[in-house]
Structure formats: C-alpha cells, structure tokens
PyMOL Python script that loads the backbone (N, CA, C, O; Angstrom):
from pymol import cmd

cmd.read_pdbstr("""\
ATOM      1  N   MET A   1       5.697  -5.899  23.253  1.00  0.00           N
ATOM      2  CA  MET A   1       4.785  -5.985  24.376  1.00  0.00           C
ATOM      3  C   MET A   1       3.362  -5.771  23.872  1.00  0.00           C
ATOM      4  O   MET A   1       3.090  -4.790  23.180  1.00  0.00           O
ATOM      5  N   THR A   2       2.467  -6.672  24.210  1.00  0.00           N
ATOM      6  CA  THR A   2       1.081  -6.601  23.759  1.00  0.00           C
ATOM      7  C   THR A   2       0.226  -5.958  24.847  1.00  0.00           C
ATOM      8  O   THR A   2       0.278  -6.380  26.002  1.00  0.00           O
ATOM      9  N   PRO A   3      -0.562  -4.941  24.491  1.00  0.00           N
ATOM     10  CA  PRO A   3      -1.440  -4.342  25.503  1.00  0.00           C
ATOM     11  C   PRO A   3      -2.493  -5.339  25.972  1.00  0.00           C
ATOM     12  O   PRO A   3      -2.887  -6.237  25.229  1.00  0.00           O
ATOM     13  N   GLU A   4      -2.940  -5.171  27.208  1.00  0.00           N
ATOM     14  CA  GLU A   4      -3.947  -6.085  27.752  1.00  0.00           C
ATOM     15  C   GLU A   4      -5.265  -5.980  27.010  1.00  0.00           C
ATOM     16  O   GLU A   4      -5.908  -6.999  26.757  1.00  0.00           O
ATOM     17  N   ASN A   5      -5.684  -4.778  26.656  1.00  0.00           N
ATOM     18  CA  ASN A   5      -6.939  -4.549  25.942  1.00  0.00           C
ATOM     19  C   ASN A   5      -6.647  -3.781  24.655  1.00  0.00           C
ATOM     20  O   ASN A   5      -6.834  -2.566  24.599  1.00  0.00           O
ATOM     21  N   PRO A   6      -6.189  -4.490  23.623  1.00  0.00           N
ATOM     22  CA  PRO A   6      -5.848  -3.778  22.392  1.00  0.00           C
ATOM     23  C   PRO A   6      -7.079  -3.134  21.763  1.00  0.00           C
ATOM     24  O   PRO A   6      -8.169  -3.706  21.771  1.00  0.00           O
ATOM     25  N   MET A   7      -6.889  -1.952  21.228  1.00  0.00           N
ATOM     26  CA  MET A   7      -7.965  -1.260  20.517  1.00  0.00           C
ATOM     27  C   MET A   7      -7.953  -1.749  19.068  1.00  0.00           C
ATOM     28  O   MET A   7      -6.930  -1.641  18.392  1.00  0.00           O
ATOM     29  N   PRO A   8      -9.065  -2.278  18.588  1.00  0.00           N
ATOM     30  CA  PRO A   8      -9.095  -2.736  17.196  1.00  0.00           C
ATOM     31  C   PRO A   8      -9.031  -1.553  16.240  1.00  0.00           C
ATOM     32  O   PRO A   8      -9.336  -0.416  16.601  1.00  0.00           O
ATOM     33  N   LEU A   9      -8.632  -1.849  15.031  1.00  0.00           N
ATOM     34  CA  LEU A   9      -8.625  -0.825  13.994  1.00  0.00           C
ATOM     35  C   LEU A   9     -10.054  -0.426  13.658  1.00  0.00           C
ATOM     36  O   LEU A   9     -10.981  -1.227  13.779  1.00  0.00           O
ATOM     37  N   THR A  10     -10.218   0.805  13.239  1.00  0.00           N
ATOM     38  CA  THR A  10     -11.519   1.271  12.783  1.00  0.00           C
ATOM     39  C   THR A  10     -11.736   0.802  11.345  1.00  0.00           C
ATOM     40  O   THR A  10     -10.814   0.305  10.699  1.00  0.00           O
ATOM     41  N   LEU A  11     -12.952   0.963  10.857  1.00  0.00           N
ATOM     42  CA  LEU A  11     -13.238   0.613   9.462  1.00  0.00           C
ATOM     43  C   LEU A  11     -12.326   1.403   8.529  1.00  0.00           C
ATOM     44  O   LEU A  11     -11.754   0.839   7.597  1.00  0.00           O
ATOM     45  N   GLN A  12     -12.188   2.690   8.770  1.00  0.00           N
ATOM     46  CA  GLN A  12     -11.331   3.526   7.925  1.00  0.00           C
ATOM     47  C   GLN A  12      -9.882   3.043   7.966  1.00  0.00           C
ATOM     48  O   GLN A  12      -9.211   3.014   6.934  1.00  0.00           O
ATOM     49  N   GLU A  13      -9.399   2.666   9.141  1.00  0.00           N
ATOM     50  CA  GLU A  13      -8.026   2.181   9.258  1.00  0.00           C
ATOM     51  C   GLU A  13      -7.849   0.854   8.524  1.00  0.00           C
ATOM     52  O   GLU A  13      -6.833   0.646   7.860  1.00  0.00           O
ATOM     53  N   HIS A  14      -8.824  -0.043   8.636  1.00  0.00           N
ATOM     54  CA  HIS A  14      -8.747  -1.311   7.891  1.00  0.00           C
ATOM     55  C   HIS A  14      -8.767  -1.038   6.393  1.00  0.00           C
ATOM     56  O   HIS A  14      -8.027  -1.671   5.640  1.00  0.00           O
ATOM     57  N   GLN A  15      -9.604  -0.106   5.953  1.00  0.00           N
ATOM     58  CA  GLN A  15      -9.675   0.198   4.521  1.00  0.00           C
ATOM     59  C   GLN A  15      -8.349   0.764   4.017  1.00  0.00           C
ATOM     60  O   GLN A  15      -7.880   0.387   2.943  1.00  0.00           O
ATOM     61  N   GLU A  16      -7.748   1.662   4.786  1.00  0.00           N
ATOM     62  CA  GLU A  16      -6.473   2.248   4.391  1.00  0.00           C
ATOM     63  C   GLU A  16      -5.367   1.190   4.367  1.00  0.00           C
ATOM     64  O   GLU A  16      -4.579   1.123   3.423  1.00  0.00           O
ATOM     65  N   LEU A  17      -5.317   0.365   5.416  1.00  0.00           N
ATOM     66  CA  LEU A  17      -4.327  -0.706   5.458  1.00  0.00           C
ATOM     67  C   LEU A  17      -4.557  -1.684   4.310  1.00  0.00           C
ATOM     68  O   LEU A  17      -3.602  -2.164   3.699  1.00  0.00           O
ATOM     69  N   GLY A  18      -5.813  -1.978   4.020  1.00  0.00           N
ATOM     70  CA  GLY A  18      -6.141  -2.874   2.917  1.00  0.00           C
ATOM     71  C   GLY A  18      -5.622  -2.357   1.582  1.00  0.00           C
ATOM     72  O   GLY A  18      -5.071  -3.120   0.789  1.00  0.00           O
ATOM     73  N   ARG A  19      -5.797  -1.066   1.334  1.00  0.00           N
ATOM     74  CA  ARG A  19      -5.278  -0.476   0.084  1.00  0.00           C
ATOM     75  C   ARG A  19      -3.764  -0.634   0.008  1.00  0.00           C
ATOM     76  O   ARG A  19      -3.222  -1.000  -1.035  1.00  0.00           O
ATOM     77  N   GLU A  20      -3.092  -0.357   1.110  1.00  0.00           N
ATOM     78  CA  GLU A  20      -1.634  -0.467   1.145  1.00  0.00           C
ATOM     79  C   GLU A  20      -1.174  -1.912   0.943  1.00  0.00           C
ATOM     80  O   GLU A  20      -0.241  -2.171   0.184  1.00  0.00           O
ATOM     81  N   ILE A  21      -1.824  -2.833   1.615  1.00  0.00           N
ATOM     82  CA  ILE A  21      -1.449  -4.249   1.509  1.00  0.00           C
ATOM     83  C   ILE A  21      -1.709  -4.769   0.100  1.00  0.00           C
ATOM     84  O   ILE A  21      -0.879  -5.486  -0.459  1.00  0.00           O
ATOM     85  N   ARG A  22      -2.861  -4.411  -0.482  1.00  0.00           N
ATOM     86  CA  ARG A  22      -3.156  -4.869  -1.849  1.00  0.00           C
ATOM     87  C   ARG A  22      -2.145  -4.314  -2.842  1.00  0.00           C
ATOM     88  O   ARG A  22      -1.716  -5.029  -3.748  1.00  0.00           O
ATOM     89  N   ALA A  23      -1.756  -3.047  -2.689  1.00  0.00           N
ATOM     90  CA  ALA A  23      -0.769  -2.439  -3.587  1.00  0.00           C
ATOM     91  C   ALA A  23       0.593  -3.121  -3.429  1.00  0.00           C
ATOM     92  O   ALA A  23       1.264  -3.410  -4.421  1.00  0.00           O
ATOM     93  N   ALA A  24       0.997  -3.376  -2.192  1.00  0.00           N
ATOM     94  CA  ALA A  24       2.269  -4.050  -1.950  1.00  0.00           C
ATOM     95  C   ALA A  24       2.247  -5.466  -2.535  1.00  0.00           C
ATOM     96  O   ALA A  24       3.236  -5.918  -3.111  1.00  0.00           O
ATOM     97  N   ASP A  25       1.127  -6.153  -2.385  1.00  0.00           N
ATOM     98  CA  ASP A  25       0.990  -7.498  -2.926  1.00  0.00           C
ATOM     99  C   ASP A  25       1.083  -7.484  -4.447  1.00  0.00           C
ATOM    100  O   ASP A  25       1.751  -8.333  -5.038  1.00  0.00           O
ATOM    101  N   ALA A  26       0.424  -6.534  -5.073  1.00  0.00           N
ATOM    102  CA  ALA A  26       0.472  -6.441  -6.539  1.00  0.00           C
ATOM    103  C   ALA A  26       1.905  -6.208  -7.018  1.00  0.00           C
ATOM    104  O   ALA A  26       2.348  -6.840  -7.977  1.00  0.00           O
ATOM    105  N   ARG A  27       2.623  -5.310  -6.361  1.00  0.00           N
ATOM    106  CA  ARG A  27       4.002  -5.026  -6.755  1.00  0.00           C
ATOM    107  C   ARG A  27       4.898  -6.236  -6.508  1.00  0.00           C
ATOM    108  O   ARG A  27       5.751  -6.559  -7.334  1.00  0.00           O
ATOM    109  N   LEU A  28       4.704  -6.901  -5.375  1.00  0.00           N
ATOM    110  CA  LEU A  28       5.480  -8.089  -5.059  1.00  0.00           C
ATOM    111  C   LEU A  28       5.283  -9.155  -6.131  1.00  0.00           C
ATOM    112  O   LEU A  28       6.242  -9.804  -6.549  1.00  0.00           O
ATOM    113  N   ARG A  29       4.052  -9.334  -6.572  1.00  0.00           N
ATOM    114  CA  ARG A  29       3.772 -10.336  -7.606  1.00  0.00           C
ATOM    115  C   ARG A  29       4.408  -9.958  -8.945  1.00  0.00           C
ATOM    116  O   ARG A  29       4.863 -10.832  -9.683  1.00  0.00           O
ATOM    117  N   GLU A  30       4.442  -8.661  -9.260  1.00  0.00           N
ATOM    118  CA  GLU A  30       5.127  -8.207 -10.473  1.00  0.00           C
ATOM    119  C   GLU A  30       6.615  -8.545 -10.398  1.00  0.00           C
ATOM    120  O   GLU A  30       7.190  -9.069 -11.352  1.00  0.00           O
ATOM    121  N   LEU A  31       7.227  -8.242  -9.264  1.00  0.00           N
ATOM    122  CA  LEU A  31       8.646  -8.521  -9.089  1.00  0.00           C
ATOM    123  C   LEU A  31       8.930 -10.019  -9.116  1.00  0.00           C
ATOM    124  O   LEU A  31       9.937 -10.453  -9.677  1.00  0.00           O
ATOM    125  N   CYS A  32       8.055 -10.800  -8.518  1.00  0.00           N
ATOM    126  CA  CYS A  32       8.198 -12.247  -8.527  1.00  0.00           C
ATOM    127  C   CYS A  32       8.161 -12.771  -9.961  1.00  0.00           C
ATOM    128  O   CYS A  32       8.996 -13.584 -10.359  1.00  0.00           O
ATOM    129  N   SER A  33       7.199 -12.304 -10.715  1.00  0.00           N
ATOM    130  CA  SER A  33       7.076 -12.735 -12.109  1.00  0.00           C
ATOM    131  C   SER A  33       8.330 -12.355 -12.907  1.00  0.00           C
ATOM    132  O   SER A  33       8.807 -13.134 -13.733  1.00  0.00           O
ATOM    133  N   MET A  34       8.851 -11.166 -12.656  1.00  0.00           N
ATOM    134  CA  MET A  34      10.058 -10.720 -13.349  1.00  0.00           C
ATOM    135  C   MET A  34      11.237 -11.630 -12.996  1.00  0.00           C
ATOM    136  O   MET A  34      11.978 -12.059 -13.881  1.00  0.00           O
ATOM    137  N   MET A  35      11.410 -11.921 -11.713  1.00  0.00           N
ATOM    138  CA  MET A  35      12.524 -12.767 -11.286  1.00  0.00           C
ATOM    139  C   MET A  35      12.430 -14.161 -11.895  1.00  0.00           C
ATOM    140  O   MET A  35      13.424 -14.696 -12.387  1.00  0.00           O
ATOM    141  N   VAL A  36      11.249 -14.743 -11.863  1.00  0.00           N
ATOM    142  CA  VAL A  36      11.069 -16.079 -12.432  1.00  0.00           C
ATOM    143  C   VAL A  36      11.319 -16.028 -13.938  1.00  0.00           C
ATOM    144  O   VAL A  36      11.925 -16.941 -14.498  1.00  0.00           O
ATOM    145  N   GLY A  37      10.852 -14.958 -14.598  1.00  0.00           N
ATOM    146  CA  GLY A  37      11.078 -14.824 -16.033  1.00  0.00           C
ATOM    147  C   GLY A  37      12.539 -14.679 -16.400  1.00  0.00           C
ATOM    148  O   GLY A  37      12.966 -15.172 -17.444  1.00  0.00           O
ATOM    149  N   ILE A  38      13.309 -14.012 -15.562  1.00  0.00           N
ATOM    150  CA  ILE A  38      14.726 -13.785 -15.842  1.00  0.00           C
ATOM    151  C   ILE A  38      15.577 -14.984 -15.430  1.00  0.00           C
ATOM    152  O   ILE A  38      16.407 -15.458 -16.205  1.00  0.00           O
ATOM    153  N   TYR A  39      15.368 -15.472 -14.208  1.00  0.00           N
ATOM    154  CA  TYR A  39      16.252 -16.489 -13.652  1.00  0.00           C
ATOM    155  C   TYR A  39      15.685 -17.903 -13.667  1.00  0.00           C
ATOM    156  O   TYR A  39      16.413 -18.865 -13.422  1.00  0.00           O
ATOM    157  N   GLY A  40      14.401 -18.035 -13.952  1.00  0.00           N
ATOM    158  CA  GLY A  40      13.811 -19.360 -14.059  1.00  0.00           C
ATOM    159  C   GLY A  40      13.234 -19.875 -12.749  1.00  0.00           C
ATOM    160  O   GLY A  40      13.466 -19.312 -11.679  1.00  0.00           O
ATOM    161  N   GLN A  41      12.486 -20.948 -12.861  1.00  0.00           N
ATOM    162  CA  GLN A  41      11.778 -21.550 -11.738  1.00  0.00           C
ATOM    163  C   GLN A  41      12.724 -22.135 -10.693  1.00  0.00           C
ATOM    164  O   GLN A  41      12.396 -22.129  -9.506  1.00  0.00           O
ATOM    165  N   GLN A  42      13.870 -22.631 -11.095  1.00  0.00           N
ATOM    166  CA  GLN A  42      14.761 -23.357 -10.188  1.00  0.00           C
ATOM    167  C   GLN A  42      15.730 -22.449  -9.429  1.00  0.00           C
ATOM    168  O   GLN A  42      16.523 -22.942  -8.627  1.00  0.00           O
ATOM    169  N   ASN A  43      15.684 -21.158  -9.659  1.00  0.00           N
ATOM    170  CA  ASN A  43      16.581 -20.213  -9.002  1.00  0.00           C
ATOM    171  C   ASN A  43      16.170 -19.976  -7.559  1.00  0.00           C
ATOM    172  O   ASN A  43      14.979 -19.898  -7.259  1.00  0.00           O
ATOM    173  N   ALA A  44      17.143 -19.860  -6.659  1.00  0.00           N
ATOM    174  CA  ALA A  44      16.853 -19.667  -5.235  1.00  0.00           C
ATOM    175  C   ALA A  44      16.131 -18.343  -4.982  1.00  0.00           C
ATOM    176  O   ALA A  44      15.207 -18.299  -4.169  1.00  0.00           O
ATOM    177  N   ALA A  45      16.527 -17.278  -5.652  1.00  0.00           N
ATOM    178  CA  ALA A  45      15.864 -15.984  -5.470  1.00  0.00           C
ATOM    179  C   ALA A  45      14.416 -16.049  -5.964  1.00  0.00           C
ATOM    180  O   ALA A  45      13.518 -15.490  -5.334  1.00  0.00           O
ATOM    181  N   SER A  46      14.194 -16.718  -7.070  1.00  0.00           N
ATOM    182  CA  SER A  46      12.832 -16.885  -7.579  1.00  0.00           C
ATOM    183  C   SER A  46      11.975 -17.653  -6.579  1.00  0.00           C
ATOM    184  O   SER A  46      10.819 -17.310  -6.329  1.00  0.00           O
ATOM    185  N   ASP A  47      12.569 -18.697  -6.016  1.00  0.00           N
ATOM    186  CA  ASP A  47      11.857 -19.502  -5.026  1.00  0.00           C
ATOM    187  C   ASP A  47      11.511 -18.662  -3.796  1.00  0.00           C
ATOM    188  O   ASP A  47      10.409 -18.771  -3.258  1.00  0.00           O
ATOM    189  N   SER A  48      12.437 -17.837  -3.358  1.00  0.00           N
ATOM    190  CA  SER A  48      12.180 -16.970  -2.199  1.00  0.00           C
ATOM    191  C   SER A  48      11.067 -15.972  -2.503  1.00  0.00           C
ATOM    192  O   SER A  48      10.230 -15.701  -1.642  1.00  0.00           O
ATOM    193  N   PHE A  49      11.046 -15.432  -3.698  1.00  0.00           N
ATOM    194  CA  PHE A  49       9.964 -14.525  -4.089  1.00  0.00           C
ATOM    195  C   PHE A  49       8.620 -15.240  -4.019  1.00  0.00           C
ATOM    196  O   PHE A  49       7.640 -14.671  -3.537  1.00  0.00           O
ATOM    197  N   ARG A  50       8.567 -16.481  -4.495  1.00  0.00           N
ATOM    198  CA  ARG A  50       7.312 -17.238  -4.434  1.00  0.00           C
ATOM    199  C   ARG A  50       6.888 -17.488  -2.991  1.00  0.00           C
ATOM    200  O   ARG A  50       5.700 -17.437  -2.673  1.00  0.00           O
ATOM    201  N   GLU A  51       7.852 -17.755  -2.121  1.00  0.00           N
ATOM    202  CA  GLU A  51       7.537 -17.958  -0.703  1.00  0.00           C
ATOM    203  C   GLU A  51       6.991 -16.680  -0.065  1.00  0.00           C
ATOM    204  O   GLU A  51       6.036 -16.728   0.711  1.00  0.00           O
ATOM    205  N   VAL A  52       7.592 -15.553  -0.392  1.00  0.00           N
ATOM    206  CA  VAL A  52       7.115 -14.275   0.149  1.00  0.00           C
ATOM    207  C   VAL A  52       5.721 -13.963  -0.389  1.00  0.00           C
ATOM    208  O   VAL A  52       4.876 -13.455   0.348  1.00  0.00           O
ATOM    209  N   ALA A  53       5.474 -14.257  -1.648  1.00  0.00           N
ATOM    210  CA  ALA A  53       4.144 -14.027  -2.228  1.00  0.00           C
ATOM    211  C   ALA A  53       3.097 -14.888  -1.529  1.00  0.00           C
ATOM    212  O   ALA A  53       1.977 -14.436  -1.289  1.00  0.00           O
ATOM    213  N   ALA A  54       3.456 -16.123  -1.204  1.00  0.00           N
ATOM    214  CA  ALA A  54       2.527 -17.004  -0.489  1.00  0.00           C
ATOM    215  C   ALA A  54       2.279 -16.477   0.922  1.00  0.00           C
ATOM    216  O   ALA A  54       1.153 -16.534   1.416  1.00  0.00           O
ATOM    217  N   ALA A  55       3.319 -15.966   1.571  1.00  0.00           N
ATOM    218  CA  ALA A  55       3.158 -15.394   2.917  1.00  0.00           C
ATOM    219  C   ALA A  55       2.269 -14.158   2.871  1.00  0.00           C
ATOM    220  O   ALA A  55       1.465 -13.939   3.778  1.00  0.00           O
ATOM    221  N   MET A  56       2.406 -13.356   1.834  1.00  0.00           N
ATOM    222  CA  MET A  56       1.561 -12.164   1.689  1.00  0.00           C
ATOM    223  C   MET A  56       0.104 -12.576   1.521  1.00  0.00           C
ATOM    224  O   MET A  56      -0.789 -11.922   2.061  1.00  0.00           O
ATOM    225  N   GLU A  57      -0.142 -13.634   0.791  1.00  0.00           N
ATOM    226  CA  GLU A  57      -1.508 -14.135   0.615  1.00  0.00           C
ATOM    227  C   GLU A  57      -2.097 -14.579   1.958  1.00  0.00           C
ATOM    228  O   GLU A  57      -3.256 -14.293   2.259  1.00  0.00           O
ATOM    229  N   ARG A  58      -1.294 -15.273   2.754  1.00  0.00           N
ATOM    230  CA  ARG A  58      -1.754 -15.674   4.096  1.00  0.00           C
ATOM    231  C   ARG A  58      -2.032 -14.449   4.962  1.00  0.00           C
ATOM    232  O   ARG A  58      -3.027 -14.410   5.687  1.00  0.00           O
ATOM    233  N   LEU A  59      -1.163 -13.460   4.889  1.00  0.00           N
ATOM    234  CA  LEU A  59      -1.359 -12.235   5.652  1.00  0.00           C
ATOM    235  C   LEU A  59      -2.666 -11.558   5.270  1.00  0.00           C
ATOM    236  O   LEU A  59      -3.417 -11.125   6.143  1.00  0.00           O
ATOM    237  N   ARG A  60      -2.944 -11.462   3.977  1.00  0.00           N
ATOM    238  CA  ARG A  60      -4.186 -10.826   3.522  1.00  0.00           C
ATOM    239  C   ARG A  60      -5.405 -11.573   4.050  1.00  0.00           C
ATOM    240  O   ARG A  60      -6.379 -10.953   4.476  1.00  0.00           O
ATOM    241  N   THR A  61      -5.353 -12.900   4.024  1.00  0.00           N
ATOM    242  CA  THR A  61      -6.463 -13.708   4.533  1.00  0.00           C
ATOM    243  C   THR A  61      -6.643 -13.501   6.033  1.00  0.00           C
ATOM    244  O   THR A  61      -7.767 -13.358   6.513  1.00  0.00           O
ATOM    245  N   GLU A  62      -5.537 -13.484   6.770  1.00  0.00           N
ATOM    246  CA  GLU A  62      -5.607 -13.279   8.217  1.00  0.00           C
ATOM    247  C   GLU A  62      -6.108 -11.876   8.567  1.00  0.00           C
ATOM    248  O   GLU A  62      -6.879 -11.715   9.514  1.00  0.00           O
ATOM    249  N   LEU A  63      -5.682 -10.871   7.818  1.00  0.00           N
ATOM    250  CA  LEU A  63      -6.164  -9.511   8.066  1.00  0.00           C
ATOM    251  C   LEU A  63      -7.648  -9.383   7.744  1.00  0.00           C
ATOM    252  O   LEU A  63      -8.370  -8.656   8.426  1.00  0.00           O
ATOM    253  N   GLN A  64      -8.105 -10.082   6.715  1.00  0.00           N
ATOM    254  CA  GLN A  64      -9.523 -10.064   6.372  1.00  0.00           C
ATOM    255  C   GLN A  64     -10.348 -10.632   7.525  1.00  0.00           C
ATOM    256  O   GLN A  64     -11.384 -10.079   7.893  1.00  0.00           O
ATOM    257  N   ALA A  65      -9.873 -11.744   8.091  1.00  0.00           N
ATOM    258  CA  ALA A  65     -10.567 -12.353   9.230  1.00  0.00           C
ATOM    259  C   ALA A  65     -10.514 -11.435  10.449  1.00  0.00           C
ATOM    260  O   ALA A  65     -11.494 -11.328  11.187  1.00  0.00           O
ATOM    261  N   GLN A  66      -9.377 -10.772  10.665  1.00  0.00           N
ATOM    262  CA  GLN A  66      -9.263  -9.861  11.799  1.00  0.00           C
ATOM    263  C   GLN A  66     -10.224  -8.691  11.659  1.00  0.00           C
ATOM    264  O   GLN A  66     -10.837  -8.270  12.640  1.00  0.00           O
ATOM    265  N   ALA A  67     -10.360  -8.165  10.457  1.00  0.00           N
ATOM    266  CA  ALA A  67     -11.294  -7.059  10.227  1.00  0.00           C
ATOM    267  C   ALA A  67     -12.716  -7.482  10.567  1.00  0.00           C
ATOM    268  O   ALA A  67     -13.473  -6.708  11.152  1.00  0.00           O
ATOM    269  N   ALA A  68     -13.078  -8.697  10.204  1.00  0.00           N
ATOM    270  CA  ALA A  68     -14.426  -9.196  10.516  1.00  0.00           C
ATOM    271  C   ALA A  68     -14.620  -9.324  12.024  1.00  0.00           C
ATOM    272  O   ALA A  68     -15.709  -9.061  12.532  1.00  0.00           O
ATOM    273  N   ARG A  69     -13.576  -9.724  12.738  1.00  0.00           N
ATOM    274  CA  ARG A  69     -13.672  -9.804  14.204  1.00  0.00           C
ATOM    275  C   ARG A  69     -13.714  -8.419  14.841  1.00  0.00           C
ATOM    276  O   ARG A  69     -14.429  -8.204  15.820  1.00  0.00           O
ATOM    277  N   ASP A  70     -12.953  -7.487  14.288  1.00  0.00           N
ATOM    278  CA  ASP A  70     -12.893  -6.133  14.845  1.00  0.00           C
ATOM    279  C   ASP A  70     -14.202  -5.379  14.662  1.00  0.00           C
ATOM    280  O   ASP A  70     -14.587  -4.577  15.512  1.00  0.00           O
ATOM    281  N   LEU A  71     -14.881  -5.637  13.555  1.00  0.00           N
ATOM    282  CA  LEU A  71     -16.070  -4.866  13.198  1.00  0.00           C
ATOM    283  C   LEU A  71     -17.221  -5.799  12.835  1.00  0.00           C
ATOM    284  O   LEU A  71     -17.656  -5.824  11.684  1.00  0.00           O
ATOM    285  N   PRO A  72     -17.717  -6.565  13.803  1.00  0.00           N
ATOM    286  CA  PRO A  72     -18.783  -7.530  13.495  1.00  0.00           C
ATOM    287  C   PRO A  72     -20.030  -6.823  12.974  1.00  0.00           C
ATOM    288  O   PRO A  72     -20.416  -5.757  13.453  1.00  0.00           O
ATOM    289  N   GLY A  73     -20.639  -7.449  11.986  1.00  0.00           N
ATOM    290  CA  GLY A  73     -21.871  -6.907  11.431  1.00  0.00           C
ATOM    291  C   GLY A  73     -21.671  -5.952  10.267  1.00  0.00           C
ATOM    292  O   GLY A  73     -22.621  -5.648   9.546  1.00  0.00           O
ATOM    293  N   LEU A  74     -20.446  -5.475  10.074  1.00  0.00           N
ATOM    294  CA  LEU A  74     -20.172  -4.581   8.947  1.00  0.00           C
ATOM    295  C   LEU A  74     -19.659  -5.401   7.773  1.00  0.00           C
ATOM    296  O   LEU A  74     -18.973  -6.404   7.970  1.00  0.00           O
ATOM    297  N   PRO A  75     -19.983  -4.985   6.558  1.00  0.00           N
ATOM    298  CA  PRO A  75     -19.479  -5.722   5.392  1.00  0.00           C
ATOM    299  C   PRO A  75     -17.974  -5.532   5.245  1.00  0.00           C
ATOM    300  O   PRO A  75     -17.496  -4.406   5.105  1.00  0.00           O
ATOM    301  N   MET A  76     -17.237  -6.622   5.278  1.00  0.00           N
ATOM    302  CA  MET A  76     -15.774  -6.571   5.201  1.00  0.00           C
ATOM    303  C   MET A  76     -15.251  -7.128   3.888  1.00  0.00           C
ATOM    304  O   MET A  76     -14.041  -7.166   3.667  1.00  0.00           O
ATOM    305  N   ASP A  77     -16.149  -7.559   3.020  1.00  0.00           N
ATOM    306  CA  ASP A  77     -15.725  -8.181   1.773  1.00  0.00           C
ATOM    307  C   ASP A  77     -14.798  -7.260   0.978  1.00  0.00           C
ATOM    308  O   ASP A  77     -15.099  -6.086   0.760  1.00  0.00           O
ATOM    309  N   GLY A  78     -13.682  -7.814   0.558  1.00  0.00           N
ATOM    310  CA  GLY A  78     -12.779  -7.107  -0.341  1.00  0.00           C
ATOM    311  C   GLY A  78     -11.852  -6.113   0.304  1.00  0.00           C
ATOM    312  O   GLY A  78     -11.122  -5.425  -0.409  1.00  0.00           O
ATOM    313  N   ILE A  79     -11.842  -5.999   1.617  1.00  0.00           N
ATOM    314  CA  ILE A  79     -10.934  -5.031   2.222  1.00  0.00           C
ATOM    315  C   ILE A  79      -9.486  -5.482   2.018  1.00  0.00           C
ATOM    316  O   ILE A  79      -8.631  -4.675   1.653  1.00  0.00           O
ATOM    317  N   TYR A  80      -9.213  -6.741   2.248  1.00  0.00           N
ATOM    318  CA  TYR A  80      -7.846  -7.258   2.100  1.00  0.00           C
ATOM    319  C   TYR A  80      -7.714  -8.271   0.973  1.00  0.00           C
ATOM    320  O   TYR A  80      -6.656  -8.378   0.354  1.00  0.00           O
ATOM    321  N   VAL A  81      -8.777  -9.011   0.706  1.00  0.00           N
ATOM    322  CA  VAL A  81      -8.686 -10.042  -0.345  1.00  0.00           C
ATOM    323  C   VAL A  81      -9.706  -9.768  -1.428  1.00  0.00           C
ATOM    324  O   VAL A  81      -9.791 -10.518  -2.400  1.00  0.00           O
TER     325      VAL A  81
END
""", "prot")
cmd.dss("prot")
cmd.show_as("cartoon", "prot")
cmd.util.cbc("prot")
cmd.orient("prot")
C-alpha cells in the first residue's frame, strides 16, 4: 500500500542507502565475476548473475534520479552511481 503523501528520504538517509547499495553492488559484481570464471559465459547461473548485475545498475540510476527529485538544489552526484 502506497501512502498518499510519501515522505522523501533525507540527505542522510539517501547517503546511508547509497553506501549500502554501492557495497551490495560491488559484492554482487565480485560474485558474478567468480561464477563466470568458474562456469563460463554460457552457464545459466552466470547469465542470471549478469542479469541481476544489470538490474542493480538500473536500480542505482533510478535511486540517483529519485534523490535529485527528493532534494532539489542539493548536490546528489555520486550518492548511488
């Protein structure tokens, strides 16, 4: 259920979420690289890891845009991407 007037995240909350998302993305990419290195490019699990990594990249881009909408006028560069 979505609230009628959602409260946007604060700058501090975006920064904290950004740190968590960047760390998760870095670890996901490490695991993806390991899977591809072990099982190869044509493996289904490797392919799924690449798909999840691409989804994480989209999420980071969308969160970066959301932060800019939530806090107009504040520098948002590098919070998520």
